[in-house]
C-alpha atoms as a printed R data frame, in Angstrom:
    type eleno elety resid chain resno       x       y       z
1   ATOM     1    CA   MET     A     1 123.663 115.236 104.831
2   ATOM     2    CA   ALA     A     2 123.516 112.071 102.630
3   ATOM     3    CA   GLY     A     3 121.971 109.202 104.374
4   ATOM     4    CA   VAL     A     4 120.239 111.053 107.044
5   ATOM     5    CA   THR     A     5 116.473 110.986 107.255
6   ATOM     6    CA   PRO     A     6 115.171 114.453 106.919
7   ATOM     7    CA   HIS     A     7 112.803 115.880 109.892
8   ATOM     8    CA   PRO     A     8 109.378 116.107 108.793
9   ATOM     9    CA   ARG     A     9 108.795 119.921 107.930
10  ATOM    10    CA   PRO     A    10 106.499 122.209 109.834
11  ATOM    11    CA   GLY     A    11 103.065 121.642 108.573
12  ATOM    12    CA   GLU     A    12 103.789 118.431 106.654
13  ATOM    13    CA   ALA     A    13 100.726 116.405 105.418
14  ATOM    14    CA   PHE     A    14 101.134 112.656 105.036
15  ATOM    15    CA   GLY     A    15  98.389 110.599 103.079
16  ATOM    16    CA   CYS     A    16  98.891 107.655 105.902
17  ATOM    17    CA   TRP     A    17  99.921 107.604 109.190
18  ATOM    18    CA   ALA     A    18 102.112 104.949 108.907
19  ATOM    19    CA   GLU     A    19 104.370 107.127 106.636
20  ATOM    20    CA   ALA     A    20 104.556 109.627 109.274
21  ATOM    21    CA   ARG     A    21 105.403 107.288 112.023
22  ATOM    22    CA   THR     A    22 107.891 105.730 109.811
23  ATOM    23    CA   ARG     A    23 109.575 109.380 109.098
24  ATOM    24    CA   TRP     A    24 109.594 109.884 112.801
25  ATOM    25    CA   GLU     A    25 110.910 106.378 113.640
26  ATOM    26    CA   ARG     A    26 113.846 106.799 111.287
27  ATOM    27    CA   VAL     A    27 114.806 110.067 112.930
28  ATOM    28    CA   TRP     A    28 114.860 108.835 116.344
29  ATOM    29    CA   GLN     A    29 116.837 105.784 115.220
30  ATOM    30    CA   GLU     A    30 119.632 108.168 114.108
31  ATOM    31    CA   GLY     A    31 119.378 109.509 117.900
32  ATOM    32    CA   ARG     A    32 118.200 112.772 116.844
33  ATOM    33    CA   GLU     A    33 115.277 114.722 118.158
34  ATOM    34    CA   PRO     A    34 113.043 116.832 115.974
35  ATOM    35    CA   LYS     A    35 113.448 120.541 116.135
36  ATOM    36    CA   GLY     A    36 110.909 122.868 117.239
37  ATOM    37    CA   CYS     A    37 109.310 125.708 114.960
38  ATOM    38    CA   PRO     A    38 109.525 129.086 116.294
39  ATOM    39    CA   TRP     A    39 107.498 130.383 113.796
40  ATOM    40    CA   VAL     A    40 104.180 128.547 114.789
41  ATOM    41    CA   GLY     A    41 104.469 129.838 118.318
42  ATOM    42    CA   GLY     A    42 106.890 126.960 119.782
43  ATOM    43    CA   THR     A    43 104.283 124.216 119.326
44  ATOM    44    CA   GLY     A    44 107.050 122.103 117.334
45  ATOM    45    CA   PRO     A    45 105.986 120.394 113.930
46  ATOM    46    CA   VAL     A    46 102.299 119.991 112.670
47  ATOM    47    CA   LEU     A    47 101.471 116.824 111.003
48  ATOM    48    CA   ALA     A    48  98.307 116.808 108.850
49  ATOM    49    CA   ALA     A    49  97.542 113.256 108.586
50  ATOM    50    CA   SER     A    50  95.058 112.591 106.062
51  ATOM    51    CA   LEU     A    51  93.710 109.332 107.058
52  ATOM    52    CA   GLY     A    52  91.075 107.901 109.616
53  ATOM    53    CA   THR     A    53  91.832 107.764 113.345
54  ATOM    54    CA   PRO     A    54  95.491 106.551 113.652
55  ATOM    55    CA   ALA     A    55  97.011 104.783 116.727
56  ATOM    56    CA   PRO     A    56  98.402 107.039 119.085
57  ATOM    57    CA   GLU     A    57 101.844 107.382 119.152
58  ATOM    58    CA   PRO     A    58 103.230 108.185 123.181
59  ATOM    59    CA   ARG     A    59 106.695 109.048 121.979
60  ATOM    60    CA   LEU     A    60 105.225 111.895 120.044
61  ATOM    61    CA   ALA     A    61 104.042 113.290 123.594
62  ATOM    62    CA   GLY     A    62 106.141 115.773 125.151
63  ATOM    63    CA   ARG     A    63 108.279 116.594 121.957
64  ATOM    64    CA   GLY     A    64 105.829 119.513 120.624
65  ATOM    65    CA   ILE     A    65 104.445 117.399 117.896
66  ATOM    66    CA   ARG     A    66 100.729 117.822 117.047
67  ATOM    67    CA   VAL     A    67  98.806 115.398 114.899
68  ATOM    68    CA   GLY     A    68  95.551 116.535 112.949
69  ATOM    69    CA   TYR     A    69  93.684 113.565 111.300
70  ATOM    70    CA   THR     A    70  90.471 112.890 109.455
71  ATOM    71    CA   PRO     A    71  87.932 110.952 111.204
72  ATOM    72    CA   ASP     A    72  84.530 109.499 110.067
73  ATOM    73    CA   VAL     A    73  85.021 110.189 106.232
74  ATOM    74    CA   LEU     A    74  86.329 106.952 105.178
75  ATOM    75    CA   THR     A    75  83.548 104.793 106.012
76  ATOM    76    CA   ASP     A    76  81.461 104.280 102.823
77  ATOM    77    CA   ALA     A    77  84.275 104.314 100.240
78  ATOM    78    CA   THR     A    78  86.149 101.861 102.583
79  ATOM    79    CA   ALA     A    79  83.127  99.611 102.984
80  ATOM    80    CA   GLU     A    80  82.562  99.753  99.021
81  ATOM    81    CA   LEU     A    81  86.200  98.865  98.395
82  ATOM    82    CA   SER     A    82  85.859  95.822 100.879
83  ATOM    83    CA   VAL     A    83  82.904  94.268  99.198
84  ATOM    84    CA   ALA     A    84  84.477  94.808  95.800
85  ATOM    85    CA   LEU     A    85  87.952  93.053  96.923
86  ATOM    86    CA   LEU     A    86  85.730  90.392  98.401
87  ATOM    87    CA   LEU     A    87  83.963  89.745  95.109
88  ATOM    88    CA   ALA     A    88  87.167  89.984  93.100
89  ATOM    89    CA   ALA     A    89  88.739  87.183  95.464
90  ATOM    90    CA   CYS     A    90  85.895  84.790  95.497
91  ATOM    91    CA   ARG     A    91  84.880  85.065  91.880
92  ATOM    92    CA   ARG     A    92  88.420  84.913  90.648
93  ATOM    93    CA   LEU     A    93  87.960  88.370  88.765
94  ATOM    94    CA   PRO     A    94  91.765  89.079  88.107
95  ATOM    95    CA   GLU     A    95  92.259  85.597  86.772
96  ATOM    96    CA   ALA     A    96  89.416  85.759  84.700
97  ATOM    97    CA   THR     A    97  90.482  88.959  83.241
98  ATOM    98    CA   GLU     A    98  93.930  87.579  82.488
99  ATOM    99    CA   GLN     A    99  92.211  84.654  80.771
100 ATOM   100    CA   VAL     A   100  90.359  86.915  78.119
101 ATOM   101    CA   LYS     A   101  93.521  88.981  77.646
102 ATOM   102    CA   SER     A   102  96.041  85.775  77.336
103 ATOM   103    CA   GLY     A   103  93.783  83.821  74.913
104 ATOM   104    CA   GLY     A   104  92.535  81.327  77.547
105 ATOM   105    CA   TRP     A   105  88.961  81.951  76.886
106 ATOM   106    CA   THR     A   106  88.045  79.277  74.434
107 ATOM   107    CA   THR     A   107  85.014  76.999  74.566
108 ATOM   108    CA   TRP     A   108  82.389  76.889  77.606
109 ATOM   109    CA   LYS     A   109  83.858  74.403  80.328
110 ATOM   110    CA   PRO     A   110  81.407  73.542  83.314
111 ATOM   111    CA   LEU     A   111  83.680  74.356  86.080
112 ATOM   112    CA   TRP     A   112  86.096  76.698  84.330
113 ATOM   113    CA   MET     A   113  86.799  79.978  86.426
114 ATOM   114    CA   CYS     A   114  84.439  78.939  89.271
115 ATOM   115    CA   GLY     A   115  84.387  80.611  92.562
116 ATOM   116    CA   TYR     A   116  82.495  81.015  95.657
117 ATOM   117    CA   GLY     A   117  79.180  82.858  96.153
118 ATOM   118    CA   LEU     A   118  77.652  84.918  99.040
119 ATOM   119    CA   SER     A   119  74.429  83.398  98.865
120 ATOM   120    CA   ASP     A   120  73.493  81.304 101.877
121 ATOM   121    CA   SER     A   121  76.962  82.217 103.454
122 ATOM   122    CA   THR     A   122  78.335  82.885 106.579
123 ATOM   123    CA   VAL     A   123  80.165  86.073 107.004
124 ATOM   124    CA   GLY     A   124  82.825  86.720 109.864
125 ATOM   125    CA   ILE     A   125  83.676  90.476 110.609
126 ATOM   126    CA   ILE     A   126  86.830  90.910 112.593
127 ATOM   127    CA   GLY     A   127  85.884  94.750 114.355
128 ATOM   128    CA   LEU     A   128  82.314  95.819 114.058
129 ATOM   129    CA   GLY     A   129  82.853  99.578 114.082
130 ATOM   130    CA   ARG     A   130  81.795 101.881 111.589
131 ATOM   131    CA   ILE     A   131  83.519 100.343 108.550
132 ATOM   132    CA   GLY     A   132  82.559  96.757 109.863
133 ATOM   133    CA   GLN     A   133  79.051  97.704 110.139
134 ATOM   134    CA   ALA     A   134  79.106  99.541 106.768
135 ATOM   135    CA   VAL     A   135  80.430  96.030 105.058
136 ATOM   136    CA   ALA     A   136  77.872  94.187 106.810
137 ATOM   137    CA   ARG     A   137  74.947  96.512 105.444
138 ATOM   138    CA   ARG     A   138  76.457  96.080 101.835
139 ATOM   139    CA   LEU     A   139  76.639  92.462 101.929
140 ATOM   140    CA   LYS     A   140  73.274  91.552 103.592
141 ATOM   141    CA   PRO     A   141  71.646  92.041 100.257
142 ATOM   142    CA   PHE     A   142  73.516  89.291  98.545
143 ATOM   143    CA   GLY     A   143  71.687  86.790 100.627
144 ATOM   144    CA   VAL     A   144  74.068  86.277 103.380
145 ATOM   145    CA   ARG     A   145  72.642  83.637 105.660
146 ATOM   146    CA   LYS     A   146  74.314  84.480 108.874
147 ATOM   147    CA   PHE     A   147  76.859  87.077 110.309
148 ATOM   148    CA   LEU     A   148  79.333  86.645 112.846
149 ATOM   149    CA   TYR     A   149  81.419  89.143 114.577
150 ATOM   150    CA   THR     A   150  84.333  89.399 116.954
151 ATOM   151    CA   GLY     A   151  86.369  92.382 118.873
152 ATOM   152    CA   SER     A   152  86.972  93.855 122.129
153 ATOM   153    CA   GLY     A   153  83.514  92.958 123.305
154 ATOM   154    CA   PRO     A   154  79.902  92.551 121.993
155 ATOM   155    CA   LYS     A   155  78.113  95.338 120.388
156 ATOM   156    CA   PRO     A   156  74.536  94.251 120.795
157 ATOM   157    CA   GLU     A   157  72.760  97.361 119.388
158 ATOM   158    CA   SER     A   158  75.034  97.571 116.364
159 ATOM   159    CA   ALA     A   159  74.669  94.168 115.742
160 ATOM   160    CA   ALA     A   160  70.878  93.785 115.817
161 ATOM   161    CA   GLU     A   161  70.725  95.296 112.388
162 ATOM   162    CA   PHE     A   162  72.203  92.374 110.790
163 ATOM   163    CA   GLY     A   163  71.241  89.667 113.554
164 ATOM   164    CA   ALA     A   164  75.047  89.162 114.047
165 ATOM   165    CA   GLU     A   165  76.383  86.737 116.647
166 ATOM   166    CA   PHE     A   166  79.339  87.800 118.944
167 ATOM   167    CA   VAL     A   167  81.834  84.796 119.130
168 ATOM   168    CA   PRO     A   168  85.518  84.206 119.594
169 ATOM   169    CA   LEU     A   169  88.011  84.611 117.098
170 ATOM   170    CA   THR     A   170  88.362  80.652 116.722
171 ATOM   171    CA   ARG     A   171  84.677  80.105 116.136
172 ATOM   172    CA   LEU     A   172  84.824  82.776 113.676
173 ATOM   173    CA   ALA     A   173  87.546  81.218 111.619
174 ATOM   174    CA   GLU     A   174  86.057  77.808 111.837
175 ATOM   175    CA   GLU     A   175  82.402  78.904 110.765
176 ATOM   176    CA   SER     A   176  83.035  81.626 108.512
177 ATOM   177    CA   ASP     A   177  82.857  81.237 104.598
178 ATOM   178    CA   PHE     A   178  84.081  84.960 104.274
179 ATOM   179    CA   VAL     A   179  86.220  86.705 106.631
180 ATOM   180    CA   VAL     A   180  86.580  90.437 106.319
181 ATOM   181    CA   VAL     A   181  89.101  92.328 108.752
182 ATOM   182    CA   THR     A   182  87.910  95.839 109.518
183 ATOM   183    CA   CYS     A   183  89.455  96.222 113.090
184 ATOM   184    CA   ALA     A   184  92.073  98.746 114.356
185 ATOM   185    CA   LEU     A   185  95.691  97.718 114.739
186 ATOM   186    CA   THR     A   186  96.560  97.393 118.552
187 ATOM   187    CA   PRO     A   187  99.114  95.222 120.467
188 ATOM   188    CA   ALA     A   188  96.075  92.806 120.702
189 ATOM   189    CA   THR     A   189  95.363  92.407 116.922
190 ATOM   190    CA   GLN     A   190  98.861  92.720 115.726
191 ATOM   191    CA   GLY     A   191  99.508  89.377 113.888
192 ATOM   192    CA   MET     A   192  96.351  88.081 115.309
193 ATOM   193    CA   CYS     A   193  95.501  86.424 111.492
194 ATOM   194    CA   ASN     A   194  98.296  83.909 111.703
195 ATOM   195    CA   LYS     A   195  98.935  80.171 111.081
196 ATOM   196    CA   ASP     A   196  96.588  79.115 113.770
197 ATOM   197    CA   PHE     A   197  93.956  81.540 112.502
198 ATOM   198    CA   PHE     A   198  94.414  80.252 108.635
199 ATOM   199    CA   GLY     A   199  94.605  76.522 110.043
200 ATOM   200    CA   ARG     A   200  91.150  76.893 111.252
201 ATOM   201    CA   MET     A   201  89.551  78.374 108.344
202 ATOM   202    CA   LYS     A   202  87.657  76.276 105.886
203 ATOM   203    CA   LYS     A   203  89.325  75.294 102.616
204 ATOM   204    CA   THR     A   204  86.661  77.031 100.638
205 ATOM   205    CA   SER     A   205  86.907  80.322 102.464
206 ATOM   206    CA   VAL     A   206  88.011  83.733 101.407
207 ATOM   207    CA   PHE     A   207  89.918  86.054 103.606
208 ATOM   208    CA   VAL     A   208  89.843  90.047 102.971
209 ATOM   209    CA   ASN     A   209  91.783  92.692 104.851
210 ATOM   210    CA   THR     A   210  91.090  96.407 104.611
211 ATOM   211    CA   SER     A   211  92.164  97.268 108.052
212 ATOM   212    CA   ARG     A   212  96.238  97.293 108.490
213 ATOM   213    CA   GLY     A   213  98.744  95.209 106.991
214 ATOM   214    CA   ALA     A   214 100.131  94.450 110.382
215 ATOM   215    CA   VAL     A   215  97.178  92.480 111.728
216 ATOM   216    CA   VAL     A   216  98.024  89.747 109.372
217 ATOM   217    CA   ASN     A   217 101.244  87.311 109.588
218 ATOM   218    CA   GLN     A   218 101.989  87.587 105.800
219 ATOM   219    CA   GLU     A   219 104.247  84.536 105.689
220 ATOM   220    CA   ASP     A   220 101.512  82.243 107.373
221 ATOM   221    CA   LEU     A   221  98.727  83.960 105.011
222 ATOM   222    CA   TYR     A   222 101.325  83.064 102.076
223 ATOM   223    CA   GLU     A   223 101.400  79.360 103.176
224 ATOM   224    CA   ALA     A   224  97.807  78.990 103.557
225 ATOM   225    CA   LEU     A   225  97.140  80.439 100.281
226 ATOM   226    CA   ALA     A   226  99.862  78.297  98.644
227 ATOM   227    CA   HIS     A   227  98.891  74.995 100.101
228 ATOM   228    CA   GLY     A   228  95.308  75.178  99.694
229 ATOM   229    CA   GLN     A   229  94.544  75.929 103.408
230 ATOM   230    CA   ILE     A   230  91.978  78.621 102.186
231 ATOM   231    CA   ALA     A   231  90.549  79.405  98.769
232 ATOM   232    CA   ALA     A   232  91.489  82.941  98.259
233 ATOM   233    CA   ALA     A   233  92.764  86.443  99.843
234 ATOM   234    CA   GLY     A   234  92.184  90.220  99.061
235 ATOM   235    CA   LEU     A   235  94.362  92.688 100.675
236 ATOM   236    CA   ASP     A   236  94.097  96.533 100.337
237 ATOM   237    CA   VAL     A   237  96.625  96.750 103.071
238 ATOM   238    CA   THR     A   238 100.249  94.742 103.453
239 ATOM   239    CA   THR     A   239 103.192  95.285 105.471
240 ATOM   240    CA   PRO     A   240 105.330  97.149 104.021
241 ATOM   241    CA   GLU     A   241 103.666  99.479 101.804
242 ATOM   242    CA   PRO     A   242 104.276  99.499  99.040
243 ATOM   243    CA   LEU     A   243 104.820  95.648  98.844
244 ATOM   244    CA   PRO     A   244 108.028  94.605  97.049
245 ATOM   245    CA   THR     A   245 107.474  93.755  93.581
246 ATOM   246    CA   ASP     A   246 108.967  90.017  94.322
247 ATOM   247    CA   HIS     A   247 107.033  89.524  97.554
248 ATOM   248    CA   PRO     A   248 105.707  85.813  97.177
249 ATOM   249    CA   LEU     A   249 102.137  86.921  97.846
250 ATOM   250    CA   LEU     A   250 102.447  88.646  94.307
251 ATOM   251    CA   SER     A   251 103.337  85.449  92.585
252 ATOM   252    CA   LEU     A   252  99.970  83.843  93.847
253 ATOM   253    CA   LYS     A   253  96.659  83.632  91.414
254 ATOM   254    CA   ASN     A   254  94.391  83.108  94.538
255 ATOM   255    CA   CYS     A   255  95.587  86.347  96.195
256 ATOM   256    CA   VAL     A   256  94.079  89.783  95.092
257 ATOM   257    CA   ILE     A   257  96.498  92.817  96.224
258 ATOM   258    CA   LEU     A   258  95.433  96.406  95.943
259 ATOM   259    CA   PRO     A   259  97.745  99.489  96.515
260 ATOM   260    CA   HIS     A   260  95.662 100.704  99.703
261 ATOM   261    CA   ILE     A   261  92.993 102.470  97.895
262 ATOM   262    CA   GLY     A   262  90.347 102.105 100.309
263 ATOM   263    CA   SER     A   263  89.442 105.830 100.674
264 ATOM   264    CA   ALA     A   264  90.268 106.448  96.849
265 ATOM   265    CA   THR     A   265  87.148 108.116  95.603
266 ATOM   266    CA   TYR     A   266  86.968 111.597  94.422
267 ATOM   267    CA   ALA     A   267  84.515 112.614  97.037
268 ATOM   268    CA   THR     A   268  86.148 110.952 100.078
269 ATOM   269    CA   ARG     A   269  89.684 112.336  98.920
270 ATOM   270    CA   SER     A   270  88.106 115.928  98.701
271 ATOM   271    CA   THR     A   271  86.773 115.825 101.920
272 ATOM   272    CA   MET     A   272  89.768 114.640 103.595
273 ATOM   273    CA   ALA     A   273  91.962 117.247 101.837
274 ATOM   274    CA   VAL     A   274  89.487 120.120 103.131
275 ATOM   275    CA   LEU     A   275  89.682 118.535 106.843
276 ATOM   276    CA   ALA     A   276  93.568 118.189 106.733
277 ATOM   277    CA   ALA     A   277  93.647 121.662 105.378
278 ATOM   278    CA   ASN     A   278  91.507 122.996 108.211
279 ATOM   279    CA   ASN     A   279  93.768 121.113 110.759
280 ATOM   280    CA   LEU     A   280  96.847 122.508 109.357
281 ATOM   281    CA   LEU     A   281  95.943 125.815 109.249
282 ATOM   282    CA   ALA     A   282  94.755 125.811 113.009
283 ATOM   283    CA   GLY     A   283  97.861 124.050 113.987
284 ATOM   284    CA   LEU     A   284 100.259 126.652 112.370
285 ATOM   285    CA   ARG     A   285  98.283 129.492 114.039
286 ATOM   286    CA   GLY     A   286  98.602 127.534 117.453
287 ATOM   287    CA   GLU     A   287  95.126 127.262 117.699
288 ATOM   288    CA   PRO     A   288  93.192 123.759 118.528
289 ATOM   289    CA   MET     A   289  92.712 121.621 115.676
290 ATOM   290    CA   PRO     A   290  89.247 120.684 114.501
291 ATOM   291    CA   HIS     A   291  90.260 117.110 114.672
292 ATOM   292    CA   GLU     A   292  93.612 116.766 116.763
293 ATOM   293    CA   LEU     A   293  94.873 113.396 117.905
294 ATOM   294    CA   LYS     A   294  95.233 113.056 121.561
295 ATOM   295    CA   LEU     A   295  98.806 111.843 122.221
């Protein structure tokens, strides 16, 4: 039927949990319930979502919808991308590349294309989980002077490797030269990086988000970047995805935006595909998935 969102198919695989949730959300908004799948033992639709650890979706419980996911395989690739995005933003790499292409590269000028370096800096990490720790581990050799972190609670054993200090979010914003967001999206973190947060950051600071787009209030981020409240930002995640090509953030030279490619290495995607396939086959057979989200 034209204009009606199709039900996710039995065994349909999604590359992003947000994509799967969006499809179900549309079906529910249209007042329709997902149909069961008798050919998989009456267990209902099976979603093999190729992603890290998704947030639980209570509305799936009781509807016979099972969700498989691919945990613990994205850490290194996402951490590498986080560092690359940070460096691209703070050293203005996209701007510099454009200058080469457009003929802006002429004679040497003392302050032309200058940015901010990591040496002797303070890095604040929001969410010192597996990815947050992997980011800190990669940044430490750049000569970072101090690591700060915040989250649901202190993690002294994890923080010890970097000498990282657990601080409130407000202090992290005020003292960090670089802020890297790697936390999970929860009701507590949704919209956490907002006008107040950016207003506390240094004018020379750089903000990077490789967690989930909804952690950031994008309108507030735009204002902060456009009015020089912070120096630059790098985003691998946005709301929505894909980001509309006329979005205000895309008009800013000091905002580097990537198309959610944190896990985009051949090795990582291959591992994700194998895990997703194993989840899918187990689900279709009515067996426990190797990695199944507890709804």
